[in-house]
N, C-alpha and C positions, 0 to 999 in steps of 0.2 A: 786595724780592723780589716778582716778579709770579706770581700764582697763576692757573692756567688751568682753566676748568670747561667741561664739555659739557652743554648743557641737554637733559634728557629729560623732555618735558612741562613741568611746573612745577618739577621738581627739578634742581638743579645737581650734576653728578657731577664730582669732582675728576679732572683728567687729569694724569698724571705723564709726564715725558719718557721716551721709550723710546730707549735707546742701541743702535744696530745691533750685533749680536753678530758678524756677518760682513759683509764688503764685498759679497758676492753679494746680500744682502738689499736694499741700497741700489741696486745695479745693476738688479735685477728691478723695483724700484719705478719707476725711470726708464724702463726698457724699456716698461712698461705705461702710463706716464704721462709722455710726452715734454714736456708743458707745464710740468713741474716745472723743466726746465732751459732754457726759452725766455726770451729777453730780454723779449719781449712776449707773455705767455701767452695774451692774448685777441686778439692781432692778428697773430701770426706762428706758423704751423703748422710743426712739425718732423715729418719722416717718417723712420722708422727704415729704414736700409739693412741694417745687420747689427749685432748685438751680438757682442762679441769678434771684431772685424774684424782679419784678418791684414794688418798694415801692409805688410810686405815679407818675402820669403823670407829675406833676409839678416838680418833682425832676430830672427826666431824668437819675436816677441812680438806681442801684439794690443792694439788700441785697445778700451777698454771699450764705447763706442758710437760708431757712425758714423751720423749723420743727414744729411739735406739739408733746408734750409728751403724754403718755397714759392717763393722766388726762385732756387732752384737753387744756393744757396751751401752747400758742405759744412760740417757742424758736427761737430767732433771733441770728444768728451766723455770726460774721465778722472775716475774716481771713487776717493775715498779716505776712510776714516774718520779723524776727528780724532785718535784714539788711535794711529794708525799713524805712527810717527816718520819715515816716508819722505814724509809729505805735503808737506813743503816741499823737502827735498833732492832727491828723485827725480822727483816728479810733474811738475815744470817741465821737467826734462831729457827725460823721456819724451814729453811732448806736443809739444815742439819737434822731437824726433827724428821723431815720426810726421808732423808737419806738413811737415818737409823732404822727405818721400817723396811728398806728395800730388800734385805735378805729374806724377808718373809713373803714377798710377793710371788704369786704363782705365775710362772712363765706361760703356762697353757692359757690362763685367763688373759694375760697380756696379749697373747697371740690372737685370741678371740676379739679383743678390743681393736687390735691392729687390723684384723680382717674387716671389721665393721667400718672403721675409719677410712680404709682404703678400698672399699668395695667397688668403687668405680674406676680404680687405677690398676688395670690388668698387668702393666709392666712391673709395678712395685710388688704385686702379689706373686708374680712369676719368679721374681728374683729373691724375695725374702720370706715367702710363706713355705718354708721348708723345715723339716725336722732338724736338720743339721744346724740351721741358723738359730732356731729357738732353743736348741740344746745349749748352744753357746751363750745365749741370753741368760738361760737358767744358771749356768756356771758363773757368769759374771755377777749376777744378782747375789748368789749365795756366798761368793767370795768377796762381796761388797766392793766390787770394782766398778766405779761409777764416774760420770762427769757431772759436775754441778756448775750451772751457768746463771749468773746474775745479769739480767737484761734491763736496760733503762735508757731513757733519752740522754741522761747524763749520770755517769758514775762518780759520786763524790770522792775526793782524795782519801778520806778516812775509810770509806768502804773498800777502796782499792787496796789500802794497806792490809785490811782484814782478810780480803780475798787472797792476797799473796802470802800472808802468814798461814792461812789454812792450806794453801797449795803446797807450801814447803813441809807441812807437818802431818798431813793426812795420808796415811799409807794406803796406796792403791786407788786413791781418789784424786782426780784432777779438777781444779777449780779455776774458773776465769770469768771475767766480766766483759760485757759487750754494750757499747753505746750505739743506739739506733736513732739517728736524727733524720728528720724529714724537712725538705725545702720545697716551697710551692711557688709557681707562677699563677697566672689567672686560670690556666687550663691544664697544667702539667705538674708533676711532682718528681722530685729527686730524693732518693733515700741513701743515706750514708751509714754503713755498718762497720764499726771499728772495735777490734779486740784491744782492750786497754790494760790488761793485766797479763803477766807472763807465766807460762808453764815452765817446768824445769828445762834446763838446757838440753837434756837428752831428747825431750819431746820436740824441741825446736829444731834440733840439728839432725835428727835421725833421718835416713833416706826414705823417700816415699816409695810405695809400691803401687802398681796399677791394679785396679779392680779386675778380678778374673776368677775363673773356676780353676781349682788347683788339683794337682796330681802328686803322687809321691816324688816324681822327678822335679817338678817345679817347686814343690815345698822344700826339698833338699837344696836346690839351687839357691832359693831365697835365703834359707838358713845359713848356708855357707858364706854367702855374700854379706849378710847382716851380722853374723855372730862368729864366723870362722869355722874352719873344717872340723875341729874337735867337737863342737856342739852339733854340727850337721851329722857327724858320725853317730853321736848319741841318738839323735832324732831318727836316723835311718835304722839303727838297731832296735829301737822301740817299735817302729812301724813293722819291721820284719817279725819281731817277737809276737805282736798282736796277730799278724797274718798266720803264723804257725799254729796259733790256738784255734783257728777256724772261726773267728768272730766276724761280725759284719763291720767292715771298716770303710769309712768314707772321708772325703776331703771337702773342704769348704767350697761353696759356690758363690760367685759374685761378691767376693770380699776383697778388701785391700791387702790383708795379711792372711797367710795360710792357716788352716786349722785341720786337725785330724781327730776323728772320733771312732772309738772302737766299742761295740756293744753286742750283746747277745740278741738272738731272734725274738726273745720275749721282752725286749726293751730295756733290760738291765744293762747299764753301760759300764764298761771296764775302765777306760781312762780317756782323757782328751788332751791333745797338745794344741796350744794356741799362743799367740803373741800378745802380751799385755801392752807392749809398745813395739816400735819397728825392730828393735834388736834384743828383746827380752822374751824368749820362749819359755812357757810354763807347761808343766804336766799336772793335771788335776785328777785326783782319785776321789770318787764318791764314797764317803765312809759308810753311809747307811746301806748302800747296795751290798756291801760286804757283811757288816756286822748283823744286819737283820736276817741274813740267811744262814747264820752259823748257829746250829744247835749247841747249847752250852759253850757258846763262843765268847768273843772278846767284847768288853765294853768299848764305848767310843774312846775314852781316855787311854785304855790299854792298846787299842788299835793305833792311835796317834803315837804312842810311846815307841812302838816298833820302829817307826820312821825317824823319830827325833833322837832316840837313845841308842838304838842297836845297829844302825847302819852307818856306813862311812860317808855321810853327807854332812857338810858343815851347816850349822843352824841358820846362817845368813841366807841360805838358799831355800829354806823351808818356811812356808806361811800356812798357818792353821786357821780354819774357821769352824763354825759349828758342824758343817756338813762336808767340808772338803779338806784334803791334804793337797797343797799346791807346792810344787817343787820346780825351781828354776833349772832348766836343763844343764846350765853351767855346773851345777852341783854334781853331775854325773861324770864329769871329765876327769876327776881324780881316779887314779888306778884302783881297779876292783869295785868302785862304787856302783857302777851300772850292773855288773854281774851279780853283786850281792843283793841289789834292789830287785832284780828280776827273779832271783831265787826265792826271796821272801814273798814276792807278789804271787808267784806260782803256788807256793804253799798255802797262802791265804785264799786263793781262788779255789783250790781243792777243798778246803774247809767250808767254803761258802757254796760249793756245788756249781761253781762256774765251769769247771772242767773236771774230768774224771782222772783217777790215778793212772 
């Protein structure tokens, strides 16, 4: 048995484990200390959007906490005490139900909730209340790129097995569990937060980046270091291509990984480049922004088929969702793939009225 003591001057005070009497206690602890449920407490900031977030009017139920991390990835947190017999049977079904609704969430509405929740925190608002950041959140939602977190004072072994199974098999979604234990003396408390399940090796081993505001130069330097020069050359060519079209181009601010967004002055955006992990850069194309502007144009399926059937890009690099075509930049390193892609995209933009002939 391990005994825990809290030092008070030269005296060691025995600290006994405190068992949360109500789930609300643990929820409030996480609300006030998001770092307790962060995969990288010292390197990845979580920003609370809302506690008891209403997932869907159809559900009549709420998610315990909705956060976004500083890369704009939504983080869904469900909390249960170990003594709750539902911790394995229901919590998994609940969080998967909630995640299945995420692609329909309105990022602008989430931004309003974020503003209300953080109205007294000027530093957070200054860093994250930007169009670029919430455009990234919107992209991640629609691409169903999420993090799911199970938080408890004790994660049972069977739940841990389920979490690791989900994490291995859910494409684009990372899943992990966190144990948050509290130890108390007469007048002090010590909290222990431990991640007890594993993310894929790539996530564990990928190099970290420092939170910063990005430019073309720093984004390309990061890409070259994380992915190699061929991928960085692809990224540079796409940035230059967007610049030649005269669009409004911007880079991420106060993020761990670089992002690039290209859009028109009327708000219709062209494409976005961002990193789904430290060394996987993706390009996202908003399907509806093209198809809805084409008179006698393409259906969504026909639009998708252009990229999956008619271009020199291997299918392993292409991910399709209802609203986005997402392509790993590595798919453009094959000879002629990038030039063919830009030729097709230029023609589609002309049909959609994004650019003139």
